[in-house]
C-alpha positions in Angstrom: -13.9 10.3 15.7 -12.5 9.2 19.1 -9.0 8.1 19.7 -9.9 5.3 22.2 -12.1 3.7 19.5 -9.5 4.3 16.7 -6.9 2.5 18.7 -9.0 -0.7 18.9 -7.1 -3.9 19.6 -10.0 -6.1 18.5 -9.4 -8.8 15.9 -11.8 -10.6 13.6 -13.8 -13.2 15.5 -13.2 -11.7 18.9 -16.1 -12.1 21.3 -14.6 -10.2 24.2 -13.1 -6.7 24.2 -9.2 -6.5 24.1 -8.1 -3.9 26.6 -4.8 -2.2 26.3 -4.3 -2.4 30.0 -4.4 -6.2 29.8 -1.9 -6.6 27.0 1.4 -8.4 27.5 3.9 -5.5 27.7 6.6 -7.5 26.0 4.5 -8.0 22.8 1.5 -5.7 22.4 -1.1 -6.6 19.8 0.0 -3.9 17.4 3.5 -5.4 17.4 2.0 -8.8 16.8 0.4 -7.3 13.7 3.8 -6.3 12.4 5.2 -9.7 13.0 2.4 -11.5 11.2 2.8 -9.3 8.1 6.6 -9.9 8.0 6.1 -13.7 8.1 3.3 -13.7 5.5 3.8 -15.2 2.1 2.3 -12.2 0.4 4.8 -9.8 2.1 7.8 -12.0 1.2 6.8 -12.0 -2.4 7.4 -8.2 -2.5 11.1 -9.0 -2.8 10.5 -9.8 -6.5 8.0 -7.1 -7.3 8.8 -3.9 -9.1 9.0 -0.6 -7.2 9.9 1.5 -10.3 12.2 -0.5 -12.5 11.0 -4.0 -13.6 13.5 -6.9 -13.9 16.3 -4.7 -12.6 19.5 -6.7 -12.0 21.2 -3.8 -10.2 21.9 -4.4 -6.5 21.0 -0.9 -5.2 17.6 -0.5 -7.0 14.7 -0.8 -4.6 12.0 -3.5 -4.8 8.6 -3.4 -3.2 10.1 -5.2 -0.2 12.9 -2.8 0.5 10.6 0.1 -0.1 8.0 -1.3 2.3 10.6 -1.9 5.0 11.8 1.7 4.7 8.3 3.1 4.7 7.6 1.1 7.9 10.7 2.6 9.6 9.7 6.2 8.6 6.1 5.3 9.7 7.2 4.2 13.1 9.0 7.5 13.7 6.0 9.5 12.5 3.7 7.5 14.8 5.9 7.9 17.9 6.5 11.6 17.4 2.8 12.2 16.9 1.9 9.9 19.7 4.0 11.8 22.2 2.0 15.0 21.6 -1.3 13.2 21.4 -0.8 11.6 24.8 0.0 15.0 26.3 -3.1 16.5 24.7 -5.3 13.5 25.6 -3.9 12.2 28.9 -6.9 9.8 29.5 -5.5 7.6 26.7 -2.5 6.8 28.8 -3.9 7.1 32.4 -7.3 5.5 31.8 -6.7 3.1 28.9 -3.0 2.4 29.1 -1.8 3.5 25.6 1.7 4.7 25.2 3.9 6.4 22.5 5.1 3.1 21.1 1.5 2.0 20.3 1.1 4.9 17.8 4.5 4.0 16.3 3.6 0.3 16.1 0.2 0.9 14.4 1.7 3.2 11.7 4.7 0.9 11.2 2.5 -2.2 10.7 0.1 -0.4 8.4 3.1 1.1 6.5 4.7 -2.3 6.2 1.6 -3.7 4.5 0.7 -0.7 2.4 1.9 -2.3 -0.9 1.1 -5.9 -0.1 -1.7 -6.0 -2.6 0.2 -4.5 -5.5 0.4 -6.7 -8.7 3.6 -7.4 -10.6 5.3 -4.7 -12.6 4.4 -1.7 -10.3 1.4 0.5 -10.8 1.5 -0.4 -14.5 0.3 -3.8 -13.4 -2.9 -2.3 -12.0 -3.5 -0.5 -15.3 -3.1 -3.7 -17.3 -5.6 -5.6 -15.2 -8.1 -2.7 -15.5 -7.6 -2.5 -19.2 -8.2 -6.2 -19.6 -11.7 -5.9 -18.0 -12.6 -2.6 -19.5 -11.4 -2.9 -23.1 -9.9 -6.4 -23.4 -11.3 -9.9 -23.4 -12.5 -9.5 -19.8 -15.1 -6.9 -20.9 -17.4 -9.9 -21.7 -18.0 -10.4 -18.0 -19.8 -7.1 -17.7 -23.1 -8.8 -18.5 -22.9 -11.1 -15.5 -21.7 -8.6 -12.9 -23.2 -5.7 -11.0 -22.0 -2.2 -11.8 -19.9 -2.1 -8.5 -18.5 -5.6 -9.1 -17.5 -4.8 -12.7 -16.0 -1.5 -11.6 -13.8 -3.3 -9.0 -12.2 -5.1 -11.9 -12.0 -2.2 -14.4 -10.3 0.0 -11.8 -8.3 -2.8 -10.1 -6.7 -1.3 -7.1 -3.7 -2.6 -5.1 -5.1 -1.0 -1.9 -8.3 -3.0 -2.2 -6.4 -6.2 -2.9 -4.3 -5.5 0.1 -7.3 -5.2 2.3 -8.6 -8.5 0.8 -5.2 -10.3 1.6 -5.1 -9.0 5.1 -8.8 -9.8 6.0 -10.2 -12.6 3.8 -11.0 -15.8 5.5 -9.7 -19.0 3.8 -9.8 -22.6 4.8 -7.7 -22.9 8.0 -7.1 -19.1 8.3 -10.3 -17.4 9.4 -10.0 -13.6 9.3 -6.9 -13.6 7.1 -3.9 -12.4 9.1 -6.3 -11.3 12.0 -4.7 -7.9 12.5 -5.9 -5.4 15.1 -8.7 -3.2 13.9 -6.6 -0.1 14.7 -3.9 -1.3 12.3 -6.5 -2.2 9.6 -8.1 1.2 9.9 -4.7 3.0 9.5 -4.0 0.7 6.5 -7.1 1.9 4.6 -6.0 4.8 2.5 -9.2 5.2 0.6 -12.3 4.3 2.8 -14.7 3.9 -0.1 -16.0 1.4 -2.7 -15.2 1.6 -6.4 -18.6 3.2 -7.0 -19.9 5.8 -6.7 -16.9 7.8 -7.9 -17.0 10.9 -5.7 -16.3 14.1 -7.6 -14.4 15.8 -4.7 -10.9 17.0 -4.0 -10.6 15.0 -0.8 -7.5 12.9 -0.8 -9.4 9.9 0.6 -11.6 9.8 -2.5 -8.9 9.5 -5.1 -9.2 5.7 -5.4 -11.0 3.0 -3.5 -10.0 0.7 -0.6 -12.1 -2.5 -0.7 -13.7 -4.8 -3.1 -17.4 -5.7 -2.9 -16.4 -9.1 -1.7 -15.1 -7.5 1.5 -17.9 -5.0 2.0 -19.5 -6.7 4.9 -16.3 -6.8 7.0 -15.4 -3.3 5.9 -18.7 -2.0 7.4 -18.1 -3.9 10.6 -14.6 -2.5 10.9 -15.5 1.2 10.4 -18.4 0.9 12.8 -16.1 -0.6 15.5 -13.5 2.2 14.9 -16.1 5.0 14.8 -15.0 6.1 11.3 -18.5 7.2 10.3 -20.2 10.5 10.4 -23.8 10.3 9.2 -23.6 8.6 5.9 -20.0 9.6 5.4 -17.1 7.2 6.0 -14.1 9.0 7.3 -10.4 8.3 6.9 -8.6 6.9 10.0 -6.3 9.7 11.3 -3.2 7.5 11.3 -3.7 6.7 7.6 -2.4 10.2 7.0 0.8 9.3 8.7 1.0 6.0 6.7 0.5 8.0 3.5 3.1 10.5 4.5 5.6 7.7 5.2 5.0 6.4 1.7 5.2 9.8 0.1 8.5 10.7 1.9 10.1 7.4 0.8 9.1 7.3 -2.8 10.0 11.0 -3.3 13.5 10.6 -1.9 14.3 6.9 -2.5 13.1 6.8 -6.2 15.3 9.9 -6.8 18.2 8.1 -5.1 17.8 5.1 -7.4 17.9 7.4 -10.4 21.1 8.9 -9.2 22.7 5.5 -8.5 21.7 4.2 -11.9 23.3 7.2 -13.5 20.0 8.4 -15.0 20.1 11.6 -13.1 23.4 13.5 -13.1 24.9 13.5 -9.6 25.9 17.2 -9.2 22.5 18.2 -10.7 20.6 15.9 -8.4 22.4 16.6 -5.2 21.7 20.2 -5.6 18.0 19.5 -5.5 18.4 17.5 -2.2 20.5 20.3 -0.8 17.7 22.7 -1.5 15.5 20.5 0.7 17.8 20.3 3.6 19.7 23.6 3.4 18.7 24.7 6.9 20.0 21.5 8.6 23.1 21.0 6.4 26.4 20.9 8.1 28.5 22.3 5.2 31.8 21.3 6.8 30.8 17.7 7.3 29.3 17.5 3.9 32.5 18.9 2.2 34.6 16.3 3.9 32.5 13.4 2.4 34.7 12.1 -0.5 32.4 9.5 -2.1 29.0 9.9 -3.9 27.5 7.1 -1.7 28.4 9.0 1.4 27.1 12.3 0.2 23.9 10.8 -1.1 23.4 8.9 2.2 23.9 12.0 4.3 21.5 14.2 2.2 18.9 11.4 2.1 18.9 11.1 5.9 18.6 14.8 6.4 15.8 15.0 3.8 13.8 12.2 5.4 14.3 13.7 8.9 13.1 17.1 7.7 10.0 15.7 6.0 9.2 13.6 9.1 9.3 16.6 11.4 7.3 18.7 9.1 4.6 16.0 8.5 4.1 15.5 12.3 3.8 19.3 12.8 1.1 19.5 10.1 -0.7 16.4 11.5 -0.8 17.8 15.1 -1.8 21.3 13.9 -4.7 19.8 12.0 -5.7 17.0 14.4 -9.2 18.5 15.0 -10.1 18.7 11.3 -8.6 15.3 10.7 -10.8 13.8 13.4 -13.8 15.5 11.9 -12.9 14.2 8.5 -12.6 17.7 7.0 -8.9 17.7 6.4 -8.9 17.0 2.7 -5.2 16.9 1.5 -2.2 14.8 2.2 0.2 16.0 4.8 3.0 16.7 2.3 0.6 18.9 0.3 0.7 21.3 3.2 4.5 21.0 3.7 6.8 23.9 3.8 9.0 21.9 1.5 6.2 21.4 -1.1 8.1 23.3 -3.9 11.3 21.3 -3.3 9.3 18.0 -3.3 7.6 19.0 -6.6 10.9 19.7 -8.2 12.3 16.3 -7.2 9.2 14.4 -8.4 9.3 16.3 -11.7 12.9 15.2 -12.3 12.0 11.6 -11.3 9.1 11.5 -13.7 11.3 12.8 -16.6 14.5 10.8 -15.9 13.1 7.6 -14.3 9.4 6.9 -14.7 9.3 7.8 -18.4 12.8 6.5 -19.2 13.0 4.2 -22.3 14.2 1.3 -20.1 11.2 1.5 -17.8 8.8 1.9 -20.7 10.2 -1.1 -22.6 10.0 -3.3 -19.5 6.4 -2.2 -18.8 5.5 -3.3 -22.3 6.9 -6.7 -21.5 4.9 -6.7 -18.3 1.7 -5.8 -20.2 2.1 -8.8 -22.4 2.8 -11.1 -19.5 -0.2 -10.0 -17.4 -2.5 -10.1 -20.4 -1.5 -13.7 -21.2 -2.0 -14.8 -17.6 -5.4 -13.0 -17.2 -6.7 -14.6 -20.4 -5.8 -18.1 -19.2 -6.7 -18.0 -15.5 -9.7 -15.7 -15.5 -11.3 -17.7 -18.4 -10.5 -21.0 -16.8 -12.1 -19.9 -13.5 -15.2 -18.6 -15.3 -15.5 -21.8 -17.4 -15.2 -24.0 -14.4 -17.8 -22.0 -12.4 -20.2 -22.2 -15.4 -19.6 -25.9 -15.9 -18.0 -25.2 -19.3 -14.5 -26.5 -18.4 -12.2 -27.4 -21.2 -9.1 -29.7 -21.2 -7.0 -26.5 -21.4 -8.7 -25.2 -18.3 -7.8 -28.4 -16.5 -4.1 -27.9 -17.4 -4.1 -24.2 -16.4 -5.5 -24.8 -12.9 -2.8 -27.4 -12.2 -0.4 -24.4 -12.1 -2.2 -23.0 -9.0 -0.3 -23.5 -5.7 -2.2 -25.6 -3.2 -4.7 -23.7 -1.1 -5.2 -20.8 -3.7 -8.7 -19.4 -3.4 -10.2 -19.9 -6.9 -13.8 -21.1 -7.5 -16.2 -19.2 -5.2 -19.9 -19.2 -4.5 -20.6 -16.6 -7.3 -19.2 -15.6 -10.6 -17.9 -12.2 -9.3 -15.8 -13.7 -6.5 -14.6 -16.4 -8.8 -13.3 -13.9 -11.4 -11.9 -11.7 -8.6 -10.0 -14.7 -7.1 -8.5 -15.5 -10.4 -7.5 -11.9 -10.9 -6.0 -11.6 -7.5 -4.0 -14.8 -8.0 -2.4 -13.2 -11.0 -1.8 -10.1 -8.9 -0.1 -12.2 -6.2 2.6 -13.4 -8.5 6.1 -11.9 -8.4 7.6 -10.4 -11.6 9.8 -13.4 -12.2 7.1 -16.0 -11.5 4.6 -14.2 -13.7 7.1 -14.3 -16.6 7.9 -17.9 -15.9 4.2 -19.0 -16.0 3.4 -16.8 -19.0 6.2 -18.5 -20.9 4.9 -21.9 -20.0 1.4 -21.2 -21.3 2.5 -19.5 -24.5 3.7 -15.9 -24.1 4.3 -14.5 -27.6 
């Protein structure tokens, strides 16, 4: 892969090349990407979507919105730090094409900001509920009318693929979705593959999938423009590793912090784990003078994030060649000198937070809500497409907001649209609609 291609400013529908040298220095295209994401409806809805704890009424517990904002801040730092060294190593990027350090930061920040934009209500459990509905629930009846890849899209419903759909899908009046720069879209794609075939490899880019069959045509155009292809193999955009690292850093440290603030993880026990992570940078005198838990936790969090940022950039730059060749197969944090400490923190979070009775109970409620919504909206969409509409279907579709993509040119995209509508709902809105249509 070549950096000049990977940093493409092109947008969907462009007929002329966008050159970095011609950009308005006060608002470069990658910064416009960030702004468009911030002002989008789908991004704003993240304020009422679960990060870890559904329906939390506690002020200091993170939502998908606060998590995404924090990931974008970390992503910007990762991008700028990496960009500084990359420009020194590849001076033509600056001298010939006009790229600067902030461009790398802006791309990673924008992609990081959008990284959860396609996630359904109730966290990753929401993805599982949707997949279960189509694989084992009432939605399994649609297997007979869908191709294997189309059906797999639904059985393994993936927030990353839905995010790509949100960012790029043309709708009436909005051709090209948010019309983000190709460089930003490339960095956004964590898993540059379809739902099938499932690749039996250890490569981190093959763990899940990154686009639905409905977006396959544009996906191919995008990766061709960015040069993310080697033979028949689609490669991961190098900056996607930094986006992934930003997310990994934040959820490792911030979820742990939420658990401490909720009292689910004992403070003295928890802070010791953070101290193990930052011991080399810890100012013991300063730390001992901090009188309140909030101060101590804030100080250790800042040190931990800074340590992981520096280490991630070091790993990225050391492995730049193999990353560009597509042979670097792990996440950056998997190579971290802090891997053991990260593993310990995640283990505690799994035991004390992710598997806590409160989270499990609320996930059960979320399962019932999403199942109710899918039964109503997916069946209504399919019935309307097949000219089998019932009076109940008429009532259900009246609950759709104006302009919601629903009935499409084929049954697959119709079912996908209905599913993605359910996925677009906030936790509270999903519960509200489910109660209206008969949640039991």
